[in-house]
PyMOL Python script that loads the backbone (N, CA, C, O; Angstrom):
from pymol import cmd

cmd.read_pdbstr("""\
ATOM      1  N   MET A   1     -49.462  11.980-117.665  1.00  0.00           N
ATOM      2  CA  MET A   1     -49.509  10.912-116.679  1.00  0.00           C
ATOM      3  C   MET A   1     -50.958  10.598-116.330  1.00  0.00           C
ATOM      4  O   MET A   1     -51.816  11.481-116.360  1.00  0.00           O
ATOM      5  N   THR A   2     -51.218   9.379-116.010  1.00  0.00           N
ATOM      6  CA  THR A   2     -52.565   8.896-115.710  1.00  0.00           C
ATOM      7  C   THR A   2     -52.812   8.880-114.205  1.00  0.00           C
ATOM      8  O   THR A   2     -51.910   8.594-113.418  1.00  0.00           O
ATOM      9  N   THR A   3     -54.045   9.190-113.818  1.00  0.00           N
ATOM     10  CA  THR A   3     -54.478   9.065-112.429  1.00  0.00           C
ATOM     11  C   THR A   3     -54.855   7.607-112.208  1.00  0.00           C
ATOM     12  O   THR A   3     -55.634   7.041-112.975  1.00  0.00           O
ATOM     13  N   ARG A   4     -54.299   6.989-111.147  1.00  0.00           N
ATOM     14  CA  ARG A   4     -54.606   5.584-110.882  1.00  0.00           C
ATOM     15  C   ARG A   4     -54.769   5.320-109.398  1.00  0.00           C
ATOM     16  O   ARG A   4     -54.030   5.841-108.563  1.00  0.00           O
ATOM     17  N   LEU A   5     -55.766   4.490-109.093  1.00  0.00           N
ATOM     18  CA  LEU A   5     -55.908   3.980-107.744  1.00  0.00           C
ATOM     19  C   LEU A   5     -56.215   2.499-107.824  1.00  0.00           C
ATOM     20  O   LEU A   5     -56.744   2.014-108.824  1.00  0.00           O
ATOM     21  N   TYR A   6     -55.882   1.791-106.771  1.00  0.00           N
ATOM     22  CA  TYR A   6     -56.082   0.351-106.707  1.00  0.00           C
ATOM     23  C   TYR A   6     -57.029   0.017-105.562  1.00  0.00           C
ATOM     24  O   TYR A   6     -56.957   0.591-104.475  1.00  0.00           O
ATOM     25  N   VAL A   7     -57.920  -0.932-105.844  1.00  0.00           N
ATOM     26  CA  VAL A   7     -58.914  -1.383-104.877  1.00  0.00           C
ATOM     27  C   VAL A   7     -58.823  -2.908-104.816  1.00  0.00           C
ATOM     28  O   VAL A   7     -58.857  -3.576-105.850  1.00  0.00           O
ATOM     29  N   LEU A   8     -58.708  -3.452-103.615  1.00  0.00           N
ATOM     30  CA  LEU A   8     -58.616  -4.902-103.452  1.00  0.00           C
ATOM     31  C   LEU A   8     -59.898  -5.577-103.944  1.00  0.00           C
ATOM     32  O   LEU A   8     -61.003  -5.122-103.647  1.00  0.00           O
ATOM     33  N   ASP A   9     -59.740  -6.656-104.689  1.00  0.00           N
ATOM     34  CA  ASP A   9     -60.879  -7.404-105.228  1.00  0.00           C
ATOM     35  C   ASP A   9     -61.451  -8.314-104.141  1.00  0.00           C
ATOM     36  O   ASP A   9     -61.109  -9.493-104.051  1.00  0.00           O
ATOM     37  N   VAL A  10     -62.325  -7.742-103.323  1.00  0.00           N
ATOM     38  CA  VAL A  10     -63.065  -8.486-102.304  1.00  0.00           C
ATOM     39  C   VAL A  10     -64.527  -8.058-102.395  1.00  0.00           C
ATOM     40  O   VAL A  10     -64.809  -6.947-102.844  1.00  0.00           O
ATOM     41  N   PRO A  11     -65.455  -8.907-101.982  1.00  0.00           N
ATOM     42  CA  PRO A  11     -66.883  -8.579-102.104  1.00  0.00           C
ATOM     43  C   PRO A  11     -67.275  -7.234-101.480  1.00  0.00           C
ATOM     44  O   PRO A  11     -68.151  -6.542-102.000  1.00  0.00           O
ATOM     45  N   GLU A  12     -66.638  -6.868-100.383  1.00  0.00           N
ATOM     46  CA  GLU A  12     -66.990  -5.610 -99.706  1.00  0.00           C
ATOM     47  C   GLU A  12     -66.751  -4.389-100.599  1.00  0.00           C
ATOM     48  O   GLU A  12     -67.418  -3.368-100.430  1.00  0.00           O
ATOM     49  N   ASN A  13     -65.822  -4.477-101.536  1.00  0.00           N
ATOM     50  CA  ASN A  13     -65.475  -3.335-102.384  1.00  0.00           C
ATOM     51  C   ASN A  13     -66.225  -3.301-103.712  1.00  0.00           C
ATOM     52  O   ASN A  13     -65.967  -2.421-104.533  1.00  0.00           O
ATOM     53  N   GLU A  14     -67.146  -4.237-103.943  1.00  0.00           N
ATOM     54  CA  GLU A  14     -67.858  -4.295-105.225  1.00  0.00           C
ATOM     55  C   GLU A  14     -68.584  -2.999-105.558  1.00  0.00           C
ATOM     56  O   GLU A  14     -68.580  -2.575-106.714  1.00  0.00           O
ATOM     57  N   GLY A  15     -69.204  -2.367-104.576  1.00  0.00           N
ATOM     58  CA  GLY A  15     -69.928  -1.120-104.832  1.00  0.00           C
ATOM     59  C   GLY A  15     -69.010  -0.014-105.319  1.00  0.00           C
ATOM     60  O   GLY A  15     -69.367   0.747-106.219  1.00  0.00           O
ATOM     61  N   VAL A  16     -67.836   0.075-104.729  1.00  0.00           N
ATOM     62  CA  VAL A  16     -66.857   1.099-105.133  1.00  0.00           C
ATOM     63  C   VAL A  16     -66.430   0.859-106.573  1.00  0.00           C
ATOM     64  O   VAL A  16     -66.366   1.797-107.368  1.00  0.00           O
ATOM     65  N   VAL A  17     -66.140  -0.386-106.910  1.00  0.00           N
ATOM     66  CA  VAL A  17     -65.695  -0.737-108.262  1.00  0.00           C
ATOM     67  C   VAL A  17     -66.826  -0.528-109.268  1.00  0.00           C
ATOM     68  O   VAL A  17     -66.590  -0.016-110.362  1.00  0.00           O
ATOM     69  N   ASP A  18     -68.046  -0.916-108.911  1.00  0.00           N
ATOM     70  CA  ASP A  18     -69.185  -0.747-109.819  1.00  0.00           C
ATOM     71  C   ASP A  18     -69.419   0.723-110.155  1.00  0.00           C
ATOM     72  O   ASP A  18     -69.685   1.063-111.308  1.00  0.00           O
ATOM     73  N   VAL A  19     -69.322   1.588-109.162  1.00  0.00           N
ATOM     74  CA  VAL A  19     -69.500   3.024-109.423  1.00  0.00           C
ATOM     75  C   VAL A  19     -68.372   3.535-110.312  1.00  0.00           C
ATOM     76  O   VAL A  19     -68.617   4.298-111.246  1.00  0.00           O
ATOM     77  N   ALA A  20     -67.145   3.123-110.032  1.00  0.00           N
ATOM     78  CA  ALA A  20     -65.997   3.556-110.838  1.00  0.00           C
ATOM     79  C   ALA A  20     -66.152   3.129-112.294  1.00  0.00           C
ATOM     80  O   ALA A  20     -65.813   3.889-113.201  1.00  0.00           O
ATOM     81  N   LYS A  21     -66.663   1.914-112.526  1.00  0.00           N
ATOM     82  CA  LYS A  21     -66.844   1.412-113.890  1.00  0.00           C
ATOM     83  C   LYS A  21     -67.813   2.265-114.700  1.00  0.00           C
ATOM     84  O   LYS A  21     -67.722   2.315-115.926  1.00  0.00           O
ATOM     85  N   ASN A  22     -68.734   2.929-114.024  1.00  0.00           N
ATOM     86  CA  ASN A  22     -69.745   3.743-114.710  1.00  0.00           C
ATOM     87  C   ASN A  22     -69.382   5.211-114.824  1.00  0.00           C
ATOM     88  O   ASN A  22     -70.167   6.000-115.350  1.00  0.00           O
ATOM     89  N   LEU A  23     -68.207   5.591-114.339  1.00  0.00           N
ATOM     90  CA  LEU A  23     -67.776   6.981-114.456  1.00  0.00           C
ATOM     91  C   LEU A  23     -67.286   7.263-115.870  1.00  0.00           C
ATOM     92  O   LEU A  23     -66.623   6.418-116.472  1.00  0.00           O
ATOM     93  N   PRO A  24     -67.605   8.444-116.412  1.00  0.00           N
ATOM     94  CA  PRO A  24     -67.111   8.775-117.751  1.00  0.00           C
ATOM     95  C   PRO A  24     -65.589   8.912-117.744  1.00  0.00           C
ATOM     96  O   PRO A  24     -65.009   9.430-116.790  1.00  0.00           O
ATOM     97  N   ASP A  25     -64.955   8.449-118.805  1.00  0.00           N
ATOM     98  CA  ASP A  25     -63.503   8.573-118.992  1.00  0.00           C
ATOM     99  C   ASP A  25     -62.685   7.831-117.937  1.00  0.00           C
ATOM    100  O   ASP A  25     -61.525   8.169-117.704  1.00  0.00           O
ATOM    101  N   VAL A  26     -63.278   6.826-117.303  1.00  0.00           N
ATOM    102  CA  VAL A  26     -62.574   6.004-116.316  1.00  0.00           C
ATOM    103  C   VAL A  26     -62.569   4.566-116.813  1.00  0.00           C
ATOM    104  O   VAL A  26     -63.592   4.055-117.270  1.00  0.00           O
ATOM    105  N   THR A  27     -61.421   3.919-116.723  1.00  0.00           N
ATOM    106  CA  THR A  27     -61.345   2.501-117.070  1.00  0.00           C
ATOM    107  C   THR A  27     -60.996   1.703-115.818  1.00  0.00           C
ATOM    108  O   THR A  27     -60.277   2.173-114.936  1.00  0.00           O
ATOM    109  N   VAL A  28     -61.522   0.496-115.768  1.00  0.00           N
ATOM    110  CA  VAL A  28     -61.258  -0.396-114.640  1.00  0.00           C
ATOM    111  C   VAL A  28     -60.800  -1.739-115.219  1.00  0.00           C
ATOM    112  O   VAL A  28     -61.489  -2.343-116.040  1.00  0.00           O
ATOM    113  N   ASP A  29     -59.637  -2.185-114.778  1.00  0.00           N
ATOM    114  CA  ASP A  29     -59.163  -3.508-115.164  1.00  0.00           C
ATOM    115  C   ASP A  29     -58.579  -4.177-113.927  1.00  0.00           C
ATOM    116  O   ASP A  29     -58.544  -3.584-112.849  1.00  0.00           O
ATOM    117  N   GLN A  30     -58.121  -5.420-114.091  1.00  0.00           N
ATOM    118  CA  GLN A  30     -57.573  -6.136-112.948  1.00  0.00           C
ATOM    119  C   GLN A  30     -56.088  -6.349-113.099  1.00  0.00           C
ATOM    120  O   GLN A  30     -55.590  -6.645-114.186  1.00  0.00           O
ATOM    121  N   VAL A  31     -55.382  -6.192-111.985  1.00  0.00           N
ATOM    122  CA  VAL A  31     -53.956  -6.465-111.889  1.00  0.00           C
ATOM    123  C   VAL A  31     -53.790  -7.343-110.653  1.00  0.00           C
ATOM    124  O   VAL A  31     -53.866  -6.854-109.526  1.00  0.00           O
ATOM    125  N   GLY A  32     -53.567  -8.622-110.863  1.00  0.00           N
ATOM    126  CA  GLY A  32     -53.485  -9.534-109.728  1.00  0.00           C
ATOM    127  C   GLY A  32     -54.776  -9.482-108.927  1.00  0.00           C
ATOM    128  O   GLY A  32     -55.862  -9.563-109.501  1.00  0.00           O
ATOM    129  N   PRO A  33     -54.675  -9.347-107.598  1.00  0.00           N
ATOM    130  CA  PRO A  33     -55.874  -9.337-106.761  1.00  0.00           C
ATOM    131  C   PRO A  33     -56.490  -7.938-106.588  1.00  0.00           C
ATOM    132  O   PRO A  33     -57.277  -7.719-105.667  1.00  0.00           O
ATOM    133  N   TYR A  34     -56.137  -7.003-107.463  1.00  0.00           N
ATOM    134  CA  TYR A  34     -56.608  -5.624-107.342  1.00  0.00           C
ATOM    135  C   TYR A  34     -57.340  -5.180-108.596  1.00  0.00           C
ATOM    136  O   TYR A  34     -57.057  -5.646-109.700  1.00  0.00           O
ATOM    137  N   TYR A  35     -58.285  -4.271-108.406  1.00  0.00           N
ATOM    138  CA  TYR A  35     -58.853  -3.528-109.517  1.00  0.00           C
ATOM    139  C   TYR A  35     -58.005  -2.276-109.674  1.00  0.00           C
ATOM    140  O   TYR A  35     -57.689  -1.613-108.686  1.00  0.00           O
ATOM    141  N   ARG A  36     -57.634  -1.947-110.909  1.00  0.00           N
ATOM    142  CA  ARG A  36     -56.914  -0.712-111.195  1.00  0.00           C
ATOM    143  C   ARG A  36     -57.918   0.234-111.844  1.00  0.00           C
ATOM    144  O   ARG A  36     -58.488  -0.072-112.892  1.00  0.00           O
ATOM    145  N   VAL A  37     -58.125   1.379-111.214  1.00  0.00           N
ATOM    146  CA  VAL A  37     -59.052   2.399-111.691  1.00  0.00           C
ATOM    147  C   VAL A  37     -58.203   3.529-112.259  1.00  0.00           C
ATOM    148  O   VAL A  37     -57.406   4.133-111.540  1.00  0.00           O
ATOM    149  N   SER A  38     -58.375   3.819-113.563  1.00  0.00           N
ATOM    150  CA  SER A  38     -57.504   4.773-114.245  1.00  0.00           C
ATOM    151  C   SER A  38     -58.308   5.826-114.993  1.00  0.00           C
ATOM    152  O   SER A  38     -59.416   5.572-115.464  1.00  0.00           O
ATOM    153  N   SER A  39     -57.718   7.021-115.091  1.00  0.00           N
ATOM    154  CA  SER A  39     -58.324   8.112-115.849  1.00  0.00           C
ATOM    155  C   SER A  39     -57.254   9.126-116.212  1.00  0.00           C
ATOM    156  O   SER A  39     -56.249   9.254-115.514  1.00  0.00           O
ATOM    157  N   GLU A  40     -57.470   9.840-117.297  1.00  0.00           N
ATOM    158  CA  GLU A  40     -56.569  10.937-117.656  1.00  0.00           C
ATOM    159  C   GLU A  40     -56.888  12.186-116.840  1.00  0.00           C
ATOM    160  O   GLU A  40     -56.093  13.125-116.804  1.00  0.00           O
ATOM    161  N   GLY A  41     -58.038  12.200-116.190  1.00  0.00           N
ATOM    162  CA  GLY A  41     -58.438  13.322-115.336  1.00  0.00           C
ATOM    163  C   GLY A  41     -58.595  12.864-113.894  1.00  0.00           C
ATOM    164  O   GLY A  41     -58.071  11.822-113.501  1.00  0.00           O
ATOM    165  N   ASP A  42     -59.314  13.644-113.122  1.00  0.00           N
ATOM    166  CA  ASP A  42     -59.588  13.287-111.729  1.00  0.00           C
ATOM    167  C   ASP A  42     -60.548  12.106-111.674  1.00  0.00           C
ATOM    168  O   ASP A  42     -61.365  11.909-112.574  1.00  0.00           O
ATOM    169  N   ILE A  43     -60.438  11.336-110.619  1.00  0.00           N
ATOM    170  CA  ILE A  43     -61.386  10.257-110.354  1.00  0.00           C
ATOM    171  C   ILE A  43     -62.167  10.663-109.109  1.00  0.00           C
ATOM    172  O   ILE A  43     -61.587  10.885-108.046  1.00  0.00           O
ATOM    173  N   VAL A  44     -63.495  10.760-109.251  1.00  0.00           N
ATOM    174  CA  VAL A  44     -64.354  11.154-108.130  1.00  0.00           C
ATOM    175  C   VAL A  44     -65.442  10.096-107.975  1.00  0.00           C
ATOM    176  O   VAL A  44     -66.243   9.870-108.882  1.00  0.00           O
ATOM    177  N   ILE A  45     -65.454   9.456-106.811  1.00  0.00           N
ATOM    178  CA  ILE A  45     -66.436   8.412-106.521  1.00  0.00           C
ATOM    179  C   ILE A  45     -67.306   8.869-105.359  1.00  0.00           C
ATOM    180  O   ILE A  45     -66.806   9.188-104.281  1.00  0.00           O
ATOM    181  N   ASP A  46     -68.612   8.895-105.592  1.00  0.00           N
ATOM    182  CA  ASP A  46     -69.575   9.302-104.566  1.00  0.00           C
ATOM    183  C   ASP A  46     -69.816   8.142-103.606  1.00  0.00           C
ATOM    184  O   ASP A  46     -70.212   7.059-104.038  1.00  0.00           O
ATOM    185  N   ARG A  47     -69.587   8.349-102.325  1.00  0.00           N
ATOM    186  CA  ARG A  47     -69.735   7.268-101.349  1.00  0.00           C
ATOM    187  C   ARG A  47     -71.149   6.719-101.307  1.00  0.00           C
ATOM    188  O   ARG A  47     -71.334   5.502-101.280  1.00  0.00           O
ATOM    189  N   ARG A  48     -72.133   7.573-101.301  1.00  0.00           N
ATOM    190  CA  ARG A  48     -73.515   7.102-101.179  1.00  0.00           C
ATOM    191  C   ARG A  48     -73.909   6.216-102.367  1.00  0.00           C
ATOM    192  O   ARG A  48     -74.677   5.267-102.206  1.00  0.00           O
ATOM    193  N   ALA A  49     -73.392   6.520-103.539  1.00  0.00           N
ATOM    194  CA  ALA A  49     -73.688   5.704-104.721  1.00  0.00           C
ATOM    195  C   ALA A  49     -73.113   4.297-104.598  1.00  0.00           C
ATOM    196  O   ALA A  49     -73.635   3.362-105.204  1.00  0.00           O
ATOM    197  N   THR A  50     -72.053   4.138-103.827  1.00  0.00           N
ATOM    198  CA  THR A  50     -71.410   2.829-103.668  1.00  0.00           C
ATOM    199  C   THR A  50     -72.162   1.927-102.702  1.00  0.00           C
ATOM    200  O   THR A  50     -72.045   0.704-102.781  1.00  0.00           O
ATOM    201  N   GLY A  51     -72.932   2.512-101.794  1.00  0.00           N
ATOM    202  CA  GLY A  51     -73.612   1.736-100.764  1.00  0.00           C
ATOM    203  C   GLY A  51     -72.669   1.246 -99.675  1.00  0.00           C
ATOM    204  O   GLY A  51     -73.060   0.450 -98.821  1.00  0.00           O
ATOM    205  N   ALA A  52     -71.421   1.722 -99.704  1.00  0.00           N
ATOM    206  CA  ALA A  52     -70.422   1.270 -98.731  1.00  0.00           C
ATOM    207  C   ALA A  52     -70.635   1.914 -97.370  1.00  0.00           C
ATOM    208  O   ALA A  52     -70.898   3.111 -97.258  1.00  0.00           O
ATOM    209  N   ARG A  53     -70.516   1.097 -96.357  1.00  0.00           N
ATOM    210  CA  ARG A  53     -70.530   1.635 -94.994  1.00  0.00           C
ATOM    211  C   ARG A  53     -69.200   2.321 -94.739  1.00  0.00           C
ATOM    212  O   ARG A  53     -68.227   2.090 -95.457  1.00  0.00           O
ATOM    213  N   HIS A  54     -69.159   3.154 -93.728  1.00  0.00           N
ATOM    214  CA  HIS A  54     -67.963   3.957 -93.479  1.00  0.00           C
ATOM    215  C   HIS A  54     -66.684   3.129 -93.320  1.00  0.00           C
ATOM    216  O   HIS A  54     -65.652   3.495 -93.882  1.00  0.00           O
ATOM    217  N   ALA A  55     -66.725   2.040 -92.581  1.00  0.00           N
ATOM    218  CA  ALA A  55     -65.515   1.243 -92.360  1.00  0.00           C
ATOM    219  C   ALA A  55     -64.971   0.690 -93.676  1.00  0.00           C
ATOM    220  O   ALA A  55     -63.760   0.697 -93.896  1.00  0.00           O
ATOM    221  N   VAL A  56     -65.845   0.220 -94.538  1.00  0.00           N
ATOM    222  CA  VAL A  56     -65.417  -0.283 -95.846  1.00  0.00           C
ATOM    223  C   VAL A  56     -64.934   0.875 -96.711  1.00  0.00           C
ATOM    224  O   VAL A  56     -63.903   0.769 -97.375  1.00  0.00           O
ATOM    225  N   TRP A  57     -65.662   1.958 -96.706  1.00  0.00           N
ATOM    226  CA  TRP A  57     -65.322   3.131 -97.521  1.00  0.00           C
ATOM    227  C   TRP A  57     -63.905   3.623 -97.227  1.00  0.00           C
ATOM    228  O   TRP A  57     -63.117   3.848 -98.145  1.00  0.00           O
ATOM    229  N   TYR A  58     -63.592   3.786 -95.962  1.00  0.00           N
ATOM    230  CA  TYR A  58     -62.288   4.348 -95.596  1.00  0.00           C
ATOM    231  C   TYR A  58     -61.143   3.349 -95.758  1.00  0.00           C
ATOM    232  O   TYR A  58     -59.977   3.737 -95.684  1.00  0.00           O
ATOM    233  N   SER A  59     -61.453   2.083 -95.977  1.00  0.00           N
ATOM    234  CA  SER A  59     -60.389   1.095 -96.181  1.00  0.00           C
ATOM    235  C   SER A  59     -60.344   0.570 -97.615  1.00  0.00           C
ATOM    236  O   SER A  59     -59.603  -0.372 -97.897  1.00  0.00           O
ATOM    237  N   SER A  60     -61.110   1.151 -98.514  1.00  0.00           N
ATOM    238  CA  SER A  60     -61.218   0.612 -99.873  1.00  0.00           C
ATOM    239  C   SER A  60     -60.004   0.900-100.757  1.00  0.00           C
ATOM    240  O   SER A  60     -59.749   0.146-101.696  1.00  0.00           O
ATOM    241  N   VAL A  61     -59.262   1.949-100.490  1.00  0.00           N
ATOM    242  CA  VAL A  61     -58.100   2.284-101.327  1.00  0.00           C
ATOM    243  C   VAL A  61     -56.904   1.451-100.881  1.00  0.00           C
ATOM    244  O   VAL A  61     -56.442   1.552 -99.745  1.00  0.00           O
ATOM    245  N   ALA A  62     -56.411   0.617-101.813  1.00  0.00           N
ATOM    246  CA  ALA A  62     -55.260  -0.240-101.508  1.00  0.00           C
ATOM    247  C   ALA A  62     -53.955   0.416-101.930  1.00  0.00           C
ATOM    248  O   ALA A  62     -52.898   0.092-101.389  1.00  0.00           O
ATOM    249  N   GLY A  63     -54.014   1.335-102.889  1.00  0.00           N
ATOM    250  CA  GLY A  63     -52.790   1.980-103.340  1.00  0.00           C
ATOM    251  C   GLY A  63     -53.060   3.018-104.404  1.00  0.00           C
ATOM    252  O   GLY A  63     -54.156   3.091-104.960  1.00  0.00           O
ATOM    253  N   LEU A  64     -52.040   3.824-104.681  1.00  0.00           N
ATOM    254  CA  LEU A  64     -52.099   4.870-105.693  1.00  0.00           C
ATOM    255  C   LEU A  64     -50.871   4.763-106.584  1.00  0.00           C
ATOM    256  O   LEU A  64     -49.837   4.242-106.167  1.00  0.00           O
ATOM    257  N   GLU A  65     -50.987   5.256-107.803  1.00  0.00           N
ATOM    258  CA  GLU A  65     -49.849   5.290-108.720  1.00  0.00           C
ATOM    259  C   GLU A  65     -49.847   6.645-109.420  1.00  0.00           C
ATOM    260  O   GLU A  65     -50.749   6.946-110.201  1.00  0.00           O
ATOM    261  N   GLY A  66     -48.833   7.459-109.138  1.00  0.00           N
ATOM    262  CA  GLY A  66     -48.736   8.781-109.756  1.00  0.00           C
ATOM    263  C   GLY A  66     -49.889   9.690-109.395  1.00  0.00           C
ATOM    264  O   GLY A  66     -50.232  10.589-110.163  1.00  0.00           O
ATOM    265  N   SER A  67     -50.483   9.476-108.259  1.00  0.00           N
ATOM    266  CA  SER A  67     -51.701  10.182-107.866  1.00  0.00           C
ATOM    267  C   SER A  67     -51.678  10.510-106.387  1.00  0.00           C
ATOM    268  O   SER A  67     -50.835  10.021-105.634  1.00  0.00           O
ATOM    269  N   LYS A  68     -52.631  11.355-105.984  1.00  0.00           N
ATOM    270  CA  LYS A  68     -52.798  11.646-104.561  1.00  0.00           C
ATOM    271  C   LYS A  68     -54.276  11.847-104.272  1.00  0.00           C
ATOM    272  O   LYS A  68     -55.051  12.247-105.141  1.00  0.00           O
ATOM    273  N   ILE A  69     -54.643  11.564-103.044  1.00  0.00           N
ATOM    274  CA  ILE A  69     -56.023  11.746-102.603  1.00  0.00           C
ATOM    275  C   ILE A  69     -56.171  13.168-102.087  1.00  0.00           C
ATOM    276  O   ILE A  69     -55.419  13.602-101.215  1.00  0.00           O
ATOM    277  N   THR A  70     -57.149  13.893-102.632  1.00  0.00           N
ATOM    278  CA  THR A  70     -57.410  15.248-102.159  1.00  0.00           C
ATOM    279  C   THR A  70     -58.719  15.332-101.368  1.00  0.00           C
ATOM    280  O   THR A  70     -58.986  16.336-100.708  1.00  0.00           O
ATOM    281  N   GLN A  71     -59.525  14.283-101.437  1.00  0.00           N
ATOM    282  CA  GLN A  71     -60.753  14.206-100.643  1.00  0.00           C
ATOM    283  C   GLN A  71     -61.048  12.741-100.369  1.00  0.00           C
ATOM    284  O   GLN A  71     -61.057  11.923-101.289  1.00  0.00           O
ATOM    285  N   HIS A  72     -61.285  12.414 -99.132  1.00  0.00           N
ATOM    286  CA  HIS A  72     -61.735  11.066 -98.758  1.00  0.00           C
ATOM    287  C   HIS A  72     -62.528  11.231 -97.476  1.00  0.00           C
ATOM    288  O   HIS A  72     -62.017  11.047 -96.371  1.00  0.00           O
ATOM    289  N   ASP A  73     -63.778  11.581 -97.656  1.00  0.00           N
ATOM    290  CA  ASP A  73     -64.638  11.834 -96.510  1.00  0.00           C
ATOM    291  C   ASP A  73     -65.956  11.095 -96.682  1.00  0.00           C
ATOM    292  O   ASP A  73     -66.077  10.229 -97.548  1.00  0.00           O
ATOM    293  N   LYS A  74     -66.940  11.433 -95.864  1.00  0.00           N
ATOM    294  CA  LYS A  74     -68.214  10.726 -95.900  1.00  0.00           C
ATOM    295  C   LYS A  74     -68.983  10.945 -97.195  1.00  0.00           C
ATOM    296  O   LYS A  74     -69.953  10.236 -97.466  1.00  0.00           O
ATOM    297  N   ASP A  75     -68.558  11.927 -98.005  1.00  0.00           N
ATOM    298  CA  ASP A  75     -69.254  12.238 -99.244  1.00  0.00           C
ATOM    299  C   ASP A  75     -68.610  11.634-100.485  1.00  0.00           C
ATOM    300  O   ASP A  75     -69.312  11.102-101.344  1.00  0.00           O
ATOM    301  N   ALA A  76     -67.287  11.706-100.592  1.00  0.00           N
ATOM    302  CA  ALA A  76     -66.641  11.304-101.832  1.00  0.00           C
ATOM    303  C   ALA A  76     -65.170  10.964-101.651  1.00  0.00           C
ATOM    304  O   ALA A  76     -64.539  11.322-100.656  1.00  0.00           O
ATOM    305  N   LEU A  77     -64.652  10.264-102.644  1.00  0.00           N
ATOM    306  CA  LEU A  77     -63.233  10.004-102.791  1.00  0.00           C
ATOM    307  C   LEU A  77     -62.789  10.723-104.060  1.00  0.00           C
ATOM    308  O   LEU A  77     -63.328  10.456-105.134  1.00  0.00           O
ATOM    309  N   ARG A  78     -61.829  11.620-103.960  1.00  0.00           N
ATOM    310  CA  ARG A  78     -61.297  12.341-105.118  1.00  0.00           C
ATOM    311  C   ARG A  78     -59.795  12.058-105.199  1.00  0.00           C
ATOM    312  O   ARG A  78     -59.036  12.334-104.270  1.00  0.00           O
ATOM    313  N   VAL A  79     -59.398  11.497-106.342  1.00  0.00           N
ATOM    314  CA  VAL A  79     -57.999  11.186-106.604  1.00  0.00           C
ATOM    315  C   VAL A  79     -57.575  12.003-107.816  1.00  0.00           C
ATOM    316  O   VAL A  79     -58.257  12.013-108.842  1.00  0.00           O
ATOM    317  N   VAL A  80     -56.430  12.695-107.687  1.00  0.00           N
ATOM    318  CA  VAL A  80     -55.924  13.551-108.767  1.00  0.00           C
ATOM    319  C   VAL A  80     -54.483  13.140-109.102  1.00  0.00           C
ATOM    320  O   VAL A  80     -53.802  12.472-108.324  1.00  0.00           O
ATOM    321  N   ARG A  81     -54.054  13.567-110.287  1.00  0.00           N
ATOM    322  CA  ARG A  81     -52.667  13.304-110.669  1.00  0.00           C
ATOM    323  C   ARG A  81     -51.732  14.063-109.757  1.00  0.00           C
ATOM    324  O   ARG A  81     -52.052  15.155-109.287  1.00  0.00           O
ATOM    325  N   ARG A  82     -50.588  13.485-109.512  1.00  0.00           N
ATOM    326  CA  ARG A  82     -49.577  14.122-108.666  1.00  0.00           C
ATOM    327  C   ARG A  82     -48.832  15.163-109.441  1.00  0.00           C
ATOM    328  O   ARG A  82     -47.937  15.812-108.900  1.00  0.00           O
TER     329      ARG A  82
END
""", "prot")
cmd.dss("prot")
cmd.show_as("cartoon", "prot")
cmd.util.cbc("prot")
cmd.orient("prot")
């Protein structure tokens, strides 16, 4: 099963998506108004690398598919397979 998270395609989330696109073994595509971030392993996004302020950071995840969040704090977002 694949690890997947969805991020709404709005300008505020561009930093999160840009960092995800540069992660090894992670693919990013679009499904309707969302970016789908997928990997066969864990997805770990460093908050500081995104440039996102806290309010944007904590609201950037629009949904998960077959996955769960194990870390979402001021340092990183970690999504793993369920």
